[in-house]
N, C-alpha and C positions, 0 to 999 in steps of 0.2 A: 392624631398623632401618632398614640401606640401600633396604628399598622404601619408608619413610617419607620420606628425603631423598629418595629420585629424585623420589617425585610433589609433595612441598614443591618443588624445584626446577623443577619441568617448572610449577607453579604460578606462581611468581616469572616463569617464562620469558614465560606465555600471560597475564601483567600487562602485565609489560612492554610485549609485543607490540600489545597492543591501548591500553595509554601512546602508546606510540611512535606509532601508527598516526591515534590521534585528532589529536595534536599537530602532527602532517605532515599531517590534514585541516579544520586548523582556519583558516590563510589563507584557503583554499577556503570557508568556510563565514561566514567574516567578510568576504570580500569579496563574495558573493552574498548578505549581512545589508545590506551598506553602500550597495551601489548602486542597488535601490530606491528605500533611504531619499536620496539625494541626487537621484535621477530626480521623487522625488515634491516632494522642495527647487526644482526648477527648474523645475517646471509650477508651482507657488503664487508663486515668486517672476515668473515671464513672466504670469502672469493675474494678477497682483496689482495693484489700481486705485486703491492709495492717493496720498493726493497729494502724496509726500516725492517731490520731483524736488532739478532744478537750482535754480531760483527760492527756491525755501523753504531748499536749502543755503545759497544767498549770502547770504541776510538772515540768517541765524545766525550766519555768521563776520563780517557784518560789524557783528552787534550786538556780539557777542563783543572786536572787537577797540576798537568808540566805548566799550564799559563799561571793557574796558582802561586805555584813556588815560586816560580820566576819572581812576578808581586812582590811576593814574601819576602824573597833574599834582595832584590832590589829596597824594598823599604827599609831590611837590616841594617847594608850598607849603608842608607840614608842618614837612616837615626845613631849608625854607629859611627862613621864617620861625619856627619857635617850639626845633627841636630846635640847629640850628647852631649860633645864636649862646649859647644857653645851654653847650651842651658849649663854647665856644671862651671861652665864660667862665672853665667850671672849669678847664680845662687849663689857663690864665693863672694864677688864684689861686694854684693848683697848683705851678706852676714860679716865680712870685715869693713865694713862700711866703718868710719873714726870722725865724721861728720865736719869734715872739713872741706 
């Protein structure tokens, strides 16, 4: 019985050592796997010849600003001419309620 317990303990120690060594080696394995991917991404970015440059980005930003300004102007006109007068009228009616 004592021999069986000793055998199980030895197997557990061996398993623990293998797990510990694998965990200790994991950062090195991951670093080795990630570095070539990063190098490949850098090479692809440098070799990329798409027309995504400063001018394209500036045009996109300008379009977004103009569209945003138009939306805000439309909302302002909608609130100024339609919503605020109706809201004002309803609030005045609510406070001028005579109970009749």
